C-alpha angles and dihedrals in degrees: 000000000000088000088072086078089067094060111109115213111212117237120249113270114204114231111203089203090059106038093164108038117200095194136012127194140195110202117220093349095154116057122235097256093053092047090052092047091052090052091049094050096040091055088065089067117089113263128230136187109261119251138200132216116271128203092252090062092256129119116238139180108253136182091238089071126047110173140114121233139193119196118227108204125206093244092059102111092201088069103037093113091046091060090049091052093048089051090054091049094050094045089054097049092043089068082074101035095043096199128149107253134136113162144053107194096194142341124239120224102206126200125196094190109179145356112311096029107130147131115232125215112312144136125232103235124102101209090188096066114127102191096086094251134110137184107261105174127025122201136190124191117196110222108176135069108265089224091066096069143025127216115012095113122170111228140174118223102210104022137066108271127228116256108284094234090052099049091045095049114117111259096018115147121201125185125191144163105276098225091070115102115242140157146192111232121228118288110245098187138349127017131290122209125190143158117237129185147150131224110219135209141149117323120284110260 
């Protein structure tokens, strides 16, 4: 994982035609060998059924989401350089988003294991939080070779989507504002692995 230190995160380039970007993407940022090493190490972490937010401020298993997750914590030394890289990515894109965020508490290794695994339309903010914090930037990093699975496409509901071949490319990182609805369509064959996380900051006002 030391090779992660060699990854150069491009600086944010202002586009006058898109003064307020809703998502920003770096295609194939992580090389194949690093993606595969992340998958190998993440699979050593215990797996759980994925949950969604409920109105009573609890997280529950729900039929709208069928995935398996493994939580990568900040004190996991195997992933220290990964957290540093993610911080660089988010700092870069936040030159465009300009939101107040400063922390990612953990990273989710997400597994869409077989046909029917999916995550229906949702946003990433828990409006019932009571700790004064909110998710401010969401990110997804594609880990597997797109030729190893079909279906399982990441999509936005109300915004123009990236080109399919770009968002599916191994090592691609996309960041977006977490209140936008998005989904991962049902897996048709194979398995899809990704990293998912959320940079937090003070509540939206």
